[in-house]
Each structure stands twice: as C-alpha cells, then as structure tokens.
OpenMM code with the backbone's topology and positions (N, CA, C; nanometers):
from openmm import Vec3, app, unit

residues = "MET LEU PRO GLN GLY ASP LEU ILE CYS PRO GLY THR LEU LEU ALA VAL GLU GLU GLU PHE SER ALA GLY GLU GLY SER TYR GLU GLU ASN GLY ASN ILE ARG ALA ALA LEU ALA GLY LYS VAL PHE TYR ASP MET ILE SER ARG ARG SER ASN VAL LEU PRO SER LYS LYS THR LEU PHE THR SER LEU LYS LYS ALA LYS TYR VAL TYR GLY ILE VAL THR SER ILE LYS GLU GLU THR ALA ASN ILE THR ILE SER SER ILE GLU GLU THR PHE ILE SER PRO ILE SER GLY ILE LEU HIS VAL SER GLN THR ALA ASN LYS TYR ILE LYS THR ILE THR ASP ALA ILE ARG THR GLY ASP ILE ILE ARG ALA LYS PRO ILE THR TYR THR THR PRO VAL PHE LEU THR LEU LYS GLY LYS ASP LEU GLY VAL ILE ILE ALA THR CYS SER ILE CYS GLY HIS LEU LEU ILE LYS ALA ASP GLU GLU HIS LEU LYS CYS PRO ASN CYS GLY ASN ILE GLU GLN ARG LYS ILE GLY ASN TYR MET VAL LYS LYS LEU ALA ASN".split()
positions = [
    Vec3(8.1586, -9.7799, -15.3239),
    Vec3(8.1124, -9.8454, -15.2027),
    Vec3(8.0606, -9.7394, -15.1055),
    Vec3(7.9397, -9.7603, -15.0553),
    Vec3(7.8781, -9.6693, -14.9595),
    Vec3(7.9253, -9.7019, -14.8178),
    Vec3(7.9162, -9.6063, -14.7258),
    Vec3(7.9522, -9.6358, -14.5867),
    Vec3(7.8578, -9.7401, -14.5258),
    Vec3(7.9118, -9.8283, -14.4415),
    Vec3(7.8310, -9.9291, -14.3718),
    Vec3(7.7184, -9.8587, -14.2965),
    Vec3(7.5976, -9.9147, -14.3021),
    Vec3(7.4857, -9.8616, -14.2257),
    Vec3(7.4100, -9.7480, -14.2905),
    Vec3(7.4528, -9.7021, -14.4085),
    Vec3(7.3792, -9.5955, -14.4774),
    Vec3(7.2385, -9.6421, -14.5110),
    Vec3(7.1392, -9.5547, -14.4916),
    Vec3(7.0014, -9.5829, -14.5285),
    Vec3(6.9869, -9.5603, -14.6780),
    Vec3(6.9359, -9.6605, -14.7494),
    Vec3(6.9288, -9.6524, -14.8952),
    Vec3(6.7907, -9.6910, -14.9459),
    Vec3(6.7628, -9.6533, -15.0703),
    Vec3(6.6364, -9.6829, -15.1381),
    Vec3(6.6582, -9.7935, -15.2405),
    Vec3(6.5495, -9.8595, -15.2839),
    Vec3(6.5636, -9.9606, -15.3894),
    Vec3(6.6261, -9.9006, -15.5151),
    Vec3(6.7167, -9.9761, -15.5771),
    Vec3(6.7827, -9.9309, -15.6991),
    Vec3(6.9142, -9.8596, -15.6763),
    Vec3(6.9471, -9.8277, -15.5510),
    Vec3(7.0723, -9.7589, -15.5200),
    Vec3(7.1913, -9.8472, -15.5570),
    Vec3(7.2905, -9.7892, -15.6228),
    Vec3(7.4126, -9.8612, -15.6590),
    Vec3(7.4945, -9.8861, -15.5330),
    Vec3(7.5232, -10.0142, -15.5057),
    Vec3(7.5995, -10.0520, -15.3868),
    Vec3(7.7460, -10.0774, -15.4182),
    Vec3(7.7713, -10.1418, -15.5316),
    Vec3(7.9085, -10.1791, -15.5687),
    Vec3(7.9067, -10.2306, -15.7123),
    Vec3(8.0242, -10.2666, -15.7618),
    Vec3(8.0347, -10.3346, -15.8915),
    Vec3(8.0732, -10.4793, -15.8636),
    Vec3(8.0413, -10.5695, -15.9583),
    Vec3(8.0616, -10.7122, -15.9332),
    Vec3(8.2074, -10.7510, -15.9136),
    Vec3(8.3020, -10.6670, -15.9546),
    Vec3(8.4433, -10.6959, -15.9301),
    Vec3(8.4773, -10.6817, -15.7818),
    Vec3(8.4006, -10.5991, -15.7087),
    Vec3(8.4253, -10.5770, -15.5661),
    Vec3(8.3477, -10.6752, -15.4783),
    Vec3(8.2170, -10.6864, -15.5054),
    Vec3(8.1268, -10.7663, -15.4227),
    Vec3(8.0279, -10.8410, -15.5103),
    Vec3(7.9663, -10.9463, -15.4525),
    Vec3(7.8555, -11.0143, -15.5205),
    Vec3(7.7259, -10.9726, -15.4510),
    Vec3(7.6132, -11.0010, -15.5146),
    Vec3(7.4834, -10.9657, -15.4575),
    Vec3(7.4515, -11.0587, -15.3411),
    Vec3(7.4083, -11.0009, -15.2321),
    Vec3(7.3686, -11.0780, -15.1149),
    Vec3(7.2208, -11.0572, -15.0877),
    Vec3(7.1812, -11.0700, -14.9610),
    Vec3(7.0413, -11.0511, -14.9233),
    Vec3(6.9989, -10.9074, -14.9496),
    Vec3(6.8825, -10.8909, -15.0109),
    Vec3(6.8277, -10.7578, -15.0355),
    Vec3(6.8963, -10.6818, -15.1468),
    Vec3(6.9757, -10.7512, -15.2301),
    Vec3(7.0432, -10.6844, -15.3417),
    Vec3(7.0411, -10.7751, -15.4642),
    Vec3(7.0712, -10.7173, -15.5804),
    Vec3(7.0721, -10.7944, -15.7044),
    Vec3(7.1794, -10.7394, -15.7977),
    Vec3(7.2176, -10.8219, -15.8964),
    Vec3(7.3182, -10.7811, -15.9946),
    Vec3(7.2469, -10.7418, -16.1233),
    Vec3(7.2901, -10.6292, -16.1827),
    Vec3(7.2337, -10.5818, -16.3089),
    Vec3(7.3455, -10.5171, -16.3898),
    Vec3(7.3779, -10.5771, -16.5034),
    Vec3(7.4822, -10.5238, -16.5928),
    Vec3(7.6145, -10.4982, -16.5204),
    Vec3(7.6526, -10.5893, -16.4323),
    Vec3(7.7792, -10.5762, -16.3616),
    Vec3(7.7741, -10.4883, -16.2379),
    Vec3(7.6575, -10.4298, -16.2092),
    Vec3(7.6403, -10.3453, -16.0908),
    Vec3(7.5558, -10.4177, -15.9868),
    Vec3(7.5897, -10.4003, -15.8609),
    Vec3(7.5115, -10.4560, -15.7513),
    Vec3(7.4234, -10.3427, -15.6989),
    Vec3(7.2911, -10.3664, -15.6985),
    Vec3(7.1947, -10.2639, -15.6585),
    Vec3(7.1062, -10.3144, -15.5445),
    Vec3(7.0511, -10.2191, -15.4679),
    Vec3(6.9597, -10.2516, -15.3586),
    Vec3(6.8245, -10.2939, -15.4142),
    Vec3(6.7682, -10.4009, -15.3605),
    Vec3(6.6362, -10.4485, -15.4016),
    Vec3(6.5265, -10.3941, -15.3103),
    Vec3(6.5651, -10.3394, -15.1961),
    Vec3(6.4671, -10.2870, -15.1018),
    Vec3(6.5260, -10.1716, -15.0222),
    Vec3(6.4391, -10.1000, -14.9514),
    Vec3(6.4852, -9.9907, -14.8657),
    Vec3(6.5412, -10.0504, -14.7372),
    Vec3(6.6488, -9.9934, -14.6899),
    Vec3(6.7087, -10.0429, -14.5671),
    Vec3(6.8491, -9.9892, -14.5477),
    Vec3(6.9252, -10.0597, -14.4653),
    Vec3(7.0633, -10.0200, -14.4378),
    Vec3(7.1585, -10.1123, -14.5120),
    Vec3(7.2621, -10.0533, -14.5703),
    Vec3(7.3607, -10.1305, -14.6453),
    Vec3(7.4576, -10.1974, -14.5474),
    Vec3(7.4895, -10.3243, -14.5768),
    Vec3(7.5858, -10.3983, -14.4958),
    Vec3(7.6754, -10.4775, -14.5899),
    Vec3(7.8047, -10.4493, -14.5847),
    Vec3(7.9022, -10.5204, -14.6679),
    Vec3(7.9684, -10.6294, -14.5847),
    Vec3(7.9534, -10.7550, -14.6291),
    Vec3(8.0195, -10.8681, -14.5645),
    Vec3(8.1588, -10.8783, -14.6263),
    Vec3(8.2604, -10.8338, -14.5529),
    Vec3(8.3964, -10.8262, -14.6053),
    Vec3(8.4618, -10.9642, -14.6175),
    Vec3(8.4115, -11.0637, -14.5455),
    Vec3(8.4693, -11.1977, -14.5543),
    Vec3(8.4196, -11.2695, -14.6799),
    Vec3(8.2879, -11.2726, -14.6992),
    Vec3(8.2335, -11.3409, -14.8181),
    Vec3(8.2199, -11.2462, -14.9378),
    Vec3(8.2549, -11.1193, -14.9186),
    Vec3(8.2513, -11.0182, -15.0257),
    Vec3(8.1121, -11.0068, -15.0878),
    Vec3(8.0098, -10.9916, -15.0003),
    Vec3(7.8717, -10.9775, -15.0464),
    Vec3(7.8138, -10.8438, -15.0003),
    Vec3(7.7344, -10.7816, -15.0883),
    Vec3(7.6616, -10.6583, -15.0550),
    Vec3(7.5217, -10.6967, -15.0096),
    Vec3(7.4850, -10.6575, -14.8895),
    Vec3(7.3541, -10.6905, -14.8334),
    Vec3(7.2782, -10.5631, -14.7990),
    Vec3(7.1454, -10.5735, -14.8011),
    Vec3(7.0602, -10.4641, -14.7551),
    Vec3(6.9691, -10.5211, -14.6478),
    Vec3(6.9783, -10.4657, -14.5277),
    Vec3(6.8950, -10.5101, -14.4165),
    Vec3(6.7669, -10.4280, -14.4175),
    Vec3(6.6489, -10.4923, -14.4155),
    Vec3(6.5220, -10.4188, -14.4223),
    Vec3(6.5119, -10.3123, -14.3142),
    Vec3(6.4415, -10.2041, -14.3465),
    Vec3(6.4387, -10.0881, -14.2571),
    Vec3(6.3107, -10.0754, -14.1766),
    Vec3(6.2408, -10.1846, -14.1479),
    Vec3(6.1161, -10.1740, -14.0724),
    Vec3(6.1398, -10.1112, -13.9358),
    Vec3(6.2419, -10.1538, -13.8640),
    Vec3(6.2712, -10.0935, -13.7347),
    Vec3(6.3159, -9.9494, -13.7527),
    Vec3(6.3891, -9.9222, -13.8584),
    Vec3(6.4340, -9.7867, -13.8859),
    Vec3(6.3138, -9.6965, -13.9122),
    Vec3(6.2153, -9.7460, -13.9879),
    Vec3(6.0949, -9.6689, -14.0166),
    Vec3(6.0187, -9.6407, -13.8879),
    Vec3(6.0035, -9.7413, -13.8024),
    Vec3(5.9364, -9.7258, -13.6738),
    Vec3(6.0051, -9.6176, -13.5908),
    Vec3(6.1371, -9.6238, -13.5829),
    Vec3(6.2142, -9.5254, -13.5071),
    Vec3(6.1992, -9.3864, -13.5674),
    Vec3(6.2053, -9.3763, -13.6998),
    Vec3(6.1913, -9.2469, -13.7669),
    Vec3(6.0545, -9.1859, -13.7413),
    Vec3(5.9489, -9.2673, -13.7485),
    Vec3(5.8134, -9.2169, -13.7236),
    Vec3(5.7976, -9.1701, -13.5796),
    Vec3(5.8566, -9.2447, -13.4867),
    Vec3(5.8446, -9.2096, -13.3451),
    Vec3(5.9123, -9.0754, -13.3154),
    Vec3(6.0226, -9.0475, -13.3839),
    Vec3(6.0963, -8.9228, -13.3626),
    Vec3(6.0419, -8.8071, -13.4460),
    Vec3(5.9591, -8.8378, -13.5471),
    Vec3(5.9145, -8.7366, -13.6436),
    Vec3(5.8235, -8.6315, -13.5814),
    Vec3(5.8491, -8.5058, -13.6163),
    Vec3(5.7608, -8.3964, -13.5777),
    Vec3(5.6448, -8.3871, -13.6751),
    Vec3(5.6682, -8.4274, -13.7998),
    Vec3(5.5638, -8.4232, -13.9018),
    Vec3(5.5999, -8.5140, -14.0183),
    Vec3(5.4988, -8.5455, -14.0998),
    Vec3(5.5162, -8.6213, -14.2239),
    Vec3(5.4395, -8.5475, -14.3333),
    Vec3(5.4748, -8.5756, -14.4585),
    Vec3(5.4013, -8.5215, -14.5721),
    Vec3(5.3328, -8.6363, -14.6443),
    Vec3(5.2105, -8.6105, -14.6919),
    Vec3(5.1391, -8.7133, -14.7655),
    Vec3(5.0324, -8.6541, -14.8549),
    Vec3(4.9773, -8.7389, -14.9400),
    Vec3(4.8702, -8.6978, -15.0306),
    Vec3(4.7434, -8.7739, -14.9933),
    Vec3(4.6314, -8.7024, -14.9934),
    Vec3(4.5021, -8.7631, -14.9633),
    Vec3(4.4590, -8.8433, -15.0859),
    Vec3(4.4508, -8.9753, -15.0713),
    Vec3(4.4183, -9.0608, -15.1861),
    Vec3(4.2705, -9.0964, -15.1942),
    Vec3(4.2023, -9.1031, -15.0808),
    Vec3(4.0579, -9.1289, -15.0824),
    Vec3(3.9970, -9.0834, -14.9507),
    Vec3(3.8667, -9.0553, -14.9570),
    Vec3(3.7941, -9.0101, -14.8386),
    Vec3(3.6686, -9.0942, -14.8238),
    Vec3(3.6450, -9.1409, -14.7001),
    Vec3(3.5212, -9.2110, -14.6667),
    Vec3(3.4435, -9.1189, -14.5729),
    Vec3(3.3397, -9.1691, -14.5071),
    Vec3(3.2551, -9.0843, -14.4237),
    Vec3(3.3328, -9.0089, -14.3156),
    Vec3(3.4103, -9.0806, -14.2368),
    Vec3(3.4797, -9.0181, -14.1239),
    Vec3(3.6312, -9.0269, -14.1322),
    Vec3(3.6842, -9.0937, -14.2350),
    Vec3(3.8289, -9.1114, -14.2452),
    Vec3(3.8798, -9.0792, -14.3849),
    Vec3(4.0080, -9.0517, -14.3903),
    Vec3(4.0752, -9.0302, -14.5187),
    Vec3(4.1968, -9.1209, -14.5235),
    Vec3(4.2220, -9.1771, -14.6396),
    Vec3(4.3432, -9.2558, -14.6611),
    Vec3(4.4507, -9.1627, -14.7152),
    Vec3(4.5675, -9.1700, -14.6560),
    Vec3(4.6795, -9.0837, -14.6913),
    Vec3(4.7963, -9.1713, -14.7349),
    Vec3(4.8618, -9.1338, -14.8443),
    Vec3(4.9863, -9.1996, -14.8834),
    Vec3(5.0998, -9.1109, -14.8346),
    Vec3(5.1718, -9.1583, -14.7331),
    Vec3(5.2823, -9.0821, -14.6737),
    Vec3(5.4069, -9.1066, -14.7574),
    Vec3(5.4697, -8.9979, -14.8030),
    Vec3(5.5875, -9.0124, -14.8891),
    Vec3(5.7120, -8.9460, -14.8319),
    Vec3(5.6976, -8.8801, -14.7166),
    Vec3(5.8128, -8.8117, -14.6583),
    Vec3(5.7988, -8.8048, -14.5069),
    Vec3(5.9079, -8.8351, -14.4370),
    Vec3(5.9160, -8.8133, -14.2931),
    Vec3(6.0055, -8.6920, -14.2754),
    Vec3(5.9445, -8.5842, -14.2272),
    Vec3(6.0094, -8.4539, -14.2232),
    Vec3(6.0629, -8.4232, -14.3622),
    Vec3(6.1906, -8.4016, -14.3809),
    Vec3(6.2422, -8.3648, -14.5134),
    Vec3(6.3037, -8.4833, -14.5879),
    Vec3(6.2828, -8.6061, -14.5388),
    Vec3(6.3420, -8.7248, -14.5993),
    Vec3(6.2360, -8.8066, -14.6720),
    Vec3(6.2550, -8.8278, -14.8019),
    Vec3(6.1614, -8.9095, -14.8787),
    Vec3(6.1762, -9.0560, -14.8389),
    Vec3(6.0629, -9.1271, -14.8374),
    Vec3(6.0602, -9.2690, -14.8029),
    Vec3(5.9781, -9.3440, -14.9075),
    Vec3(5.9880, -9.4765, -14.9071),
    Vec3(5.8961, -9.5559, -14.9884),
    Vec3(5.7570, -9.5319, -14.9310),
    Vec3(5.6572, -9.5075, -15.0147),
    Vec3(5.5240, -9.4714, -14.9635),
    Vec3(5.4677, -9.5736, -14.8652),
    Vec3(5.4059, -9.5208, -14.7588),
    Vec3(5.3377, -9.6047, -14.6604),
    Vec3(5.1967, -9.5496, -14.6394),
    Vec3(5.1086, -9.6344, -14.5881),
    Vec3(4.9685, -9.5965, -14.5687),
    Vec3(4.9485, -9.5210, -14.4389),
    Vec3(4.8627, -9.4202, -14.4465),
    Vec3(4.8239, -9.3440, -14.3295),
    Vec3(4.6733, -9.3267, -14.3267),
    Vec3(4.6187, -9.3034, -14.2079),
    Vec3(4.4751, -9.2816, -14.1913),
    Vec3(4.4547, -9.1574, -14.1058),
    Vec3(4.3619, -9.0731, -14.1500),
    Vec3(4.3259, -8.9523, -14.0754),
    Vec3(4.1774, -8.9603, -14.0426),
    Vec3(4.1435, -8.9562, -13.9136),
    Vec3(4.0040, -8.9578, -13.8693),
    Vec3(3.9555, -8.8140, -13.8560),
    Vec3(3.8263, -8.7914, -13.8798),
    Vec3(3.7689, -8.6567, -13.8743),
    Vec3(3.7958, -8.5893, -13.7395),
    Vec3(3.7994, -8.6662, -13.6303),
    Vec3(3.8240, -8.6087, -13.4972),
    Vec3(3.9663, -8.5563, -13.4815),
    Vec3(4.0571, -8.5944, -13.5725),
    Vec3(4.1968, -8.5516, -13.5650),
    Vec3(4.2299, -8.4407, -13.6652),
    Vec3(4.1273, -8.3778, -13.7252),
    Vec3(4.1542, -8.2760, -13.8272),
    Vec3(4.1732, -8.1360, -13.7712),
    Vec3(4.1128, -8.1052, -13.6571),
    Vec3(4.1250, -7.9697, -13.6009),
    Vec3(4.0901, -7.9726, -13.4529),
    Vec3(4.1241, -7.8646, -13.3824),
    Vec3(4.0921, -7.8534, -13.2405),
    Vec3(3.9466, -7.8143, -13.2183),
    Vec3(3.8761, -7.7750, -13.3245),
    Vec3(3.7348, -7.7393, -13.3139),
    Vec3(3.6511, -7.8458, -13.3841),
    Vec3(3.5186, -7.8353, -13.3700),
    Vec3(3.4287, -7.9324, -13.4315),
    Vec3(3.4292, -7.9177, -13.5833),
    Vec3(3.4488, -8.0282, -13.6523),
    Vec3(3.4423, -8.0342, -13.7986),
    Vec3(3.3291, -8.1308, -13.8323),
    Vec3(3.2286, -8.0831, -13.9058),
    Vec3(3.1108, -8.1645, -13.9372),
    Vec3(3.1460, -8.2854, -14.0237),
    Vec3(3.2149, -8.2610, -14.1352),
    Vec3(3.2585, -8.3709, -14.2219),
    Vec3(3.4061, -8.3521, -14.2536),
    Vec3(3.4715, -8.4604, -14.2840),
    Vec3(3.6153, -8.4545, -14.3110),
    Vec3(3.6469, -8.3687, -14.4339),
    Vec3(3.5498, -8.3569, -14.5264),
    Vec3(3.5733, -8.2750, -14.6463),
    Vec3(3.5716, -8.1251, -14.6164),
    Vec3(3.5361, -8.0858, -14.4929),
    Vec3(3.5500, -7.9455, -14.4517),
    Vec3(3.6951, -7.9141, -14.4161),
    Vec3(3.7772, -8.0184, -14.4010),
    Vec3(3.9172, -7.9998, -14.3627),
    Vec3(4.0138, -8.0369, -14.4745),
    Vec3(3.9848, -8.1456, -14.5456),
    Vec3(4.0726, -8.1924, -14.6537),
    Vec3(3.9883, -8.2501, -14.7666),
    Vec3(4.0492, -8.2613, -14.8836),
    Vec3(3.9824, -8.3240, -14.9984),
    Vec3(4.0818, -8.4155, -15.0692),
    Vec3(4.0290, -8.5068, -15.1501),
    Vec3(4.1135, -8.5977, -15.2270),
    Vec3(4.2083, -8.5169, -15.3158),
    Vec3(4.3357, -8.5548, -15.3154),
    Vec3(4.4376, -8.4866, -15.3953),
    Vec3(4.5159, -8.3812, -15.3192),
    Vec3(4.4679, -8.3409, -15.2010),
    Vec3(4.5406, -8.2420, -15.1201),
    Vec3(4.6722, -8.3013, -15.0708),
    Vec3(4.7725, -8.2167, -15.0606),
    Vec3(4.8990, -8.2560, -14.9979),
    Vec3(4.8975, -8.1955, -14.8584),
    Vec3(4.9214, -8.2810, -14.7590),
    Vec3(4.9107, -8.2364, -14.6203),
    Vec3(5.0412, -8.2551, -14.5441),
    Vec3(5.0522, -8.1763, -14.4386),
    Vec3(5.1600, -8.1906, -14.3402),
    Vec3(5.0896, -8.2346, -14.2124),
    Vec3(5.1220, -8.3548, -14.1622),
    Vec3(5.0527, -8.4124, -14.0471),
    Vec3(5.1533, -8.4688, -13.9473),
    Vec3(5.1039, -8.4981, -13.8271),
    Vec3(5.1888, -8.5589, -13.7242),
    Vec3(5.1428, -8.7028, -13.7024),
    Vec3(5.2370, -8.7985, -13.7015),
    Vec3(5.1981, -8.9366, -13.6723),
    Vec3(5.1626, -8.9532, -13.5250),
    Vec3(5.0543, -9.0298, -13.4979),
    Vec3(5.0180, -9.0584, -13.3588),
    Vec3(5.0285, -9.2077, -13.3280),
    Vec3(5.0485, -9.2901, -13.4320),
    Vec3(5.0863, -9.4308, -13.4137),
    Vec3(5.2066, -9.4558, -13.5035),
    Vec3(5.2768, -9.5655, -13.4784),
    Vec3(5.4045, -9.5852, -13.5469),
    Vec3(5.4142, -9.7166, -13.6234),
    Vec3(5.3007, -9.7811, -13.6468),
    Vec3(5.2970, -9.8998, -13.7313),
    Vec3(5.1987, -9.8733, -13.8445),
    Vec3(5.2128, -9.9452, -13.9550),
    Vec3(5.1236, -9.9210, -14.0679),
    Vec3(4.9911, -9.9946, -14.0485),
    Vec3(4.8786, -9.9301, -14.0816),
    Vec3(4.8696, -9.7928, -14.1293),
    Vec3(4.8957, -9.6938, -14.0155),
    Vec3(4.9625, -9.5850, -14.0478),
    Vec3(5.0002, -9.4834, -13.9500),
    Vec3(4.8814, -9.3889, -13.9296),
    Vec3(4.8355, -9.3766, -13.8061),
    Vec3(4.7278, -9.2817, -13.7779),
    Vec3(4.7894, -9.1434, -13.7619),
    Vec3(4.7210, -9.0441, -13.8188),
    Vec3(4.7743, -8.9081, -13.8265),
    Vec3(4.6817, -8.8080, -13.7587),
    Vec3(4.7379, -8.6915, -13.7250),
    Vec3(4.6593, -8.5796, -13.6745),
    Vec3(4.6997, -8.4521, -13.7477),
    Vec3(4.6017, -8.3624, -13.7627),
    Vec3(4.6281, -8.2291, -13.8188),
    Vec3(4.6140, -8.1224, -13.7109),
    Vec3(4.5984, -8.1652, -13.5847),
    Vec3(4.5840, -8.0702, -13.4749),
    Vec3(4.7185, -8.0042, -13.4482),
    Vec3(4.7241, -7.8759, -13.4664),
    Vec3(4.8471, -7.7997, -13.4494),
    Vec3(4.8537, -7.6905, -13.5549),
    Vec3(4.9091, -7.5752, -13.5175),
    Vec3(4.9140, -7.4605, -13.6094),
    Vec3(4.9934, -7.4878, -13.7359),
    Vec3(5.1008, -7.5641, -13.7236),
    Vec3(5.1870, -7.5872, -13.8397),
    Vec3(5.1431, -7.7067, -13.9238),
    Vec3(5.0308, -7.7703, -13.8877),
    Vec3(4.9826, -7.8879, -13.9602),
    Vec3(4.8579, -7.8543, -14.0410),
    Vec3(4.8405, -7.9242, -14.1530),
    Vec3(4.7218, -7.9035, -14.2357),
    Vec3(4.7551, -7.9145, -14.3826),
    Vec3(4.6623, -7.8651, -14.4650),
    Vec3(4.6788, -7.8685, -14.6100),
    Vec3(4.7866, -7.7682, -14.6496),
    Vec3(4.8815, -7.8124, -14.7335),
    Vec3(4.9846, -7.7201, -14.7822),
    Vec3(4.9728, -7.6943, -14.9321),
    Vec3(4.9121, -7.7880, -15.0050),
    Vec3(4.8857, -7.7683, -15.1481),
    Vec3(4.7493, -7.8289, -15.1780),
    Vec3(4.6643, -7.7521, -15.2474),
    Vec3(4.5314, -7.8006, -15.2842),
    Vec3(4.4956, -7.7490, -15.4226),
    Vec3(4.4098, -7.8240, -15.4905),
    Vec3(4.3626, -7.7814, -15.6223),
    Vec3(4.2118, -7.7608, -15.6184),
    Vec3(4.1632, -7.6774, -15.7072),
    Vec3(4.0219, -7.6430, -15.7165),
    Vec3(3.9401, -7.7658, -15.7562),
    Vec3(3.8298, -7.7882, -15.6846),
    Vec3(3.7445, -7.9029, -15.7163),
    Vec3(3.6608, -7.8791, -15.8421),
    Vec3(3.6578, -7.7555, -15.8923),
    Vec3(3.5828, -7.7251, -16.0143),
    Vec3(3.6724, -7.7291, -16.1379),
    Vec3(3.7835, -7.6533, -16.1358),
    Vec3(3.8656, -7.6425, -16.2573),
    Vec3(4.0038, -7.7066, -16.2464),
    Vec3(4.0479, -7.7445, -16.1250),
    Vec3(4.1756, -7.8130, -16.1092),
    Vec3(4.2972, -7.7242, -16.0917),
    Vec3(4.2794, -7.5914, -16.0884),
    Vec3(4.3929, -7.5010, -16.0687),
    Vec3(4.4381, -7.5006, -15.9226),
    Vec3(4.5624, -7.4595, -15.8999),
    Vec3(4.6183, -7.4497, -15.7655),
    Vec3(4.5444, -7.3422, -15.6867),
    Vec3(4.4985, -7.3781, -15.5663),
    Vec3(4.4287, -7.2827, -15.4803),
    Vec3(4.5292, -7.2003, -15.4016),
    Vec3(4.4894, -7.0776, -15.3695),
    Vec3(4.5740, -6.9900, -15.2884),
    Vec3(4.4980, -6.9488, -15.1625),
    Vec3(4.5715, -6.9149, -15.0595),
    Vec3(4.5131, -6.8843, -14.9294),
    Vec3(4.4384, -6.7515, -14.9349),
    Vec3(4.3100, -6.7538, -14.8950),
    Vec3(4.2295, -6.6324, -14.8890),
    Vec3(4.2238, -6.5804, -14.7453),
    Vec3(4.2022, -6.6701, -14.6485),
    Vec3(4.2062, -6.6357, -14.5062),
    Vec3(4.2466, -6.7615, -14.4289),
    Vec3(4.2249, -6.7636, -14.2988),
    Vec3(4.2731, -6.8743, -14.2153),
    Vec3(4.2056, -7.0085, -14.2426),
    Vec3(4.0867, -7.0087, -14.3042),
    Vec3(4.0148, -7.1335, -14.3294),
    Vec3(3.9758, -7.1538, -14.4746),
    Vec3(3.9976, -7.0539, -14.5591),
    Vec3(3.9477, -7.0627, -14.6961),
    Vec3(4.0580, -7.0467, -14.7999),
    Vec3(4.0391, -7.1204, -14.9090),
    Vec3(4.1289, -7.1133, -15.0236),
    Vec3(4.0479, -7.0654, -15.1429),
    Vec3(4.1122, -6.9883, -15.2304),
    Vec3(4.0423, -6.9330, -15.3461),
    Vec3(4.1136, -6.9738, -15.4740),
    Vec3(4.0334, -7.0039, -15.5762),
    Vec3(4.0886, -7.0376, -15.7068),
    Vec3(4.1077, -6.9090, -15.7868),
    Vec3(4.2301, -6.8789, -15.8292),
    Vec3(4.2535, -6.7569, -15.9074),
    Vec3(4.1961, -6.7667, -16.0490),
    Vec3(4.1620, -6.8880, -16.0917),
    Vec3(4.1098, -6.9083, -16.2270),
    Vec3(3.9584, -6.8872, -16.2353),
    Vec3(3.8831, -6.9585, -16.1484),
    Vec3(3.7365, -6.9518, -16.1581),
    Vec3(3.6703, -6.8790, -16.0413),
    Vec3(3.7481, -6.8425, -15.9377),
    Vec3(3.6930, -6.7688, -15.8243),
    Vec3(3.6290, -6.8563, -15.7176),
    Vec3(3.6296, -6.9881, -15.7352),
    Vec3(3.5719, -7.0806, -15.6382),
    Vec3(3.6431, -7.0670, -15.5035),
    Vec3(3.5652, -7.0679, -15.3943),
    Vec3(3.6216, -7.0620, -15.2591),
    Vec3(3.5903, -7.1938, -15.1897),
    Vec3(3.6933, -7.2549, -15.1300),
    Vec3(3.6785, -7.3832, -15.0620),
    Vec3(3.7348, -7.3747, -14.9212),
    Vec3(3.6745, -7.4515, -14.8301),
    Vec3(3.7198, -7.4559, -14.6912),
    Vec3(3.8175, -7.5711, -14.6731),
    Vec3(3.9249, -7.5471, -14.5962),
    Vec3(4.0229, -7.6504, -14.5622),
    Vec3(4.0806, -7.6194, -14.4233),
    Vec3(4.1457, -7.7202, -14.3635),
    Vec3(4.2265, -7.6984, -14.2427),
    Vec3(4.3641, -7.6623, -14.2964),
    Vec3(4.3978, -7.5347, -14.2918),
    Vec3(4.5200, -7.4844, -14.3541),
    Vec3(4.6303, -7.4730, -14.2496),
    Vec3(4.7467, -7.5257, -14.2828),
    Vec3(4.8624, -7.5126, -14.1955),
    Vec3(4.9385, -7.3839, -14.2250),
    Vec3(5.0323, -7.3506, -14.1391),
    Vec3(5.1156, -7.2309, -14.1592),
    Vec3(5.2009, -7.2399, -14.2841),
    Vec3(5.2172, -7.3602, -14.3376),
    Vec3(5.3068, -7.3797, -14.4510),
    Vec3(5.2330, -7.3866, -14.5845),
    Vec3(5.1111, -7.3320, -14.5901),
    Vec3(5.0372, -7.3255, -14.7175),
    Vec3(5.1250, -7.2541, -14.8180),
    Vec3(5.1311, -7.3062, -14.9410),
    Vec3(5.2260, -7.2579, -15.0404),
    Vec3(5.2088, -7.1116, -15.0781),
    Vec3(5.0862, -7.0647, -15.1022),
    Vec3(5.0675, -6.9272, -15.1488),
    Vec3(4.9620, -6.8549, -15.0673),
    Vec3(4.9721, -6.7223, -15.0640),
    Vec3(4.8703, -6.6368, -15.0046),
    Vec3(4.8141, -6.5476, -15.1135),
    Vec3(4.6889, -6.5073, -15.0983),
    Vec3(4.6237, -6.4208, -15.1955),
    Vec3(4.6764, -6.2792, -15.1814),
    Vec3(4.7260, -6.2226, -15.2895),
    Vec3(4.7767, -6.0851, -15.2880),
    Vec3(4.6594, -5.9887, -15.2984),
    Vec3(4.6584, -5.8856, -15.2147),
    Vec3(4.5493, -5.7864, -15.2180),
    Vec3(4.5858, -5.6705, -15.3060),
] * unit.nanometer
topology = app.Topology()
chain = topology.addChain("A")
for resn in residues:
    res = topology.addResidue(resn, chain)
    for name in ("N", "CA", "C"):
        topology.addAtom(name, app.Element.getBySymbol(name[0]), res)
C-alpha cells in the first residue's frame, strides 16, 4: 500500500485484491490493483477501494512552479515547432503537447526556427503557459538544445562553439540555440 496522496503513473501497483478492490481510476489484473491513469492515490478505508484522482490540477501546479521542462521536437512548421514534453524538471510525466514559436527561441533575431532547433532535438525549455498545449521559451542561458543528431548521417552532434554543433562522423556543422547543458563539447 502506497502513502495517501502519492503521485503515481498508469500501471503502478496500488494494492492486492485481498486488501482493496479497484475503484475510480484503477483496475484489477491477476489479483493486483493497478492505476489506470496518472494522478494521486486515495484509499477509501471504509469501502476498501483503491482510487486514483486525476492529476490535471497537479500538472497545472507543477508547470507553474517549473523552472524548466524537457521535450523532443516532433515537427516543425514555418514559425512554430511541436514539442512532446516528457519531463518537468527531473520528474518524468505522461507526455503532453508543447509549442515553441520562433520569437521565443532566442534573445536575438532568428530568421527561421530551424536556425535554433530541428526535428528530433531534445530541448530544455521554460513553460510560459500552463494549460495544454504548453507554450515554451528557449530564452535564457540554461535553455536550448541539449541533444541533437546530424541531419546528414544521424550521429550525435557535439558542441563546436556557442551556436554551432559538429558531427564527429561526417564533419557536418549545424546551427542551433544551445543551452549550457549541451551533452558534449568538442575536444581540441
């Protein structure tokens, strides 16, 4: 039995059927009671039911307090990019949709959004709205691309300077909005 109010993910074991029955937001599987959705666990001690209360308000509160989120760029249009957010700070969450506008990629002028990010990049961003889709910004020294792959050969890019990444495999150089947390630097 988990502590009352614990934040849990779908599939988390809540109890066994000898202790509790499945309630709202939970289900029984092979004698185990599991969470059917993300939220807070609530045990009804009178009716002996395991319940999971949806975490929409919890997600809103977490986003409002968040200094940053992590996500992957899933698609790019003319002026916007769609981001799948999978982590609020260091806590993994069920994926939610995010949007990044070209005007929110850097403190300087960026001609096209692909000068800052590309599809498949993993970014560290700050939420500026708190409902889905979550609007994001990369303005800030610690925000930007943290993992990127070469658009030619697919290898992991490494930091060449403050705005450029280099492929150690084919030598391709690409421009990105790089955060302080870029995974690797080019060794001289």
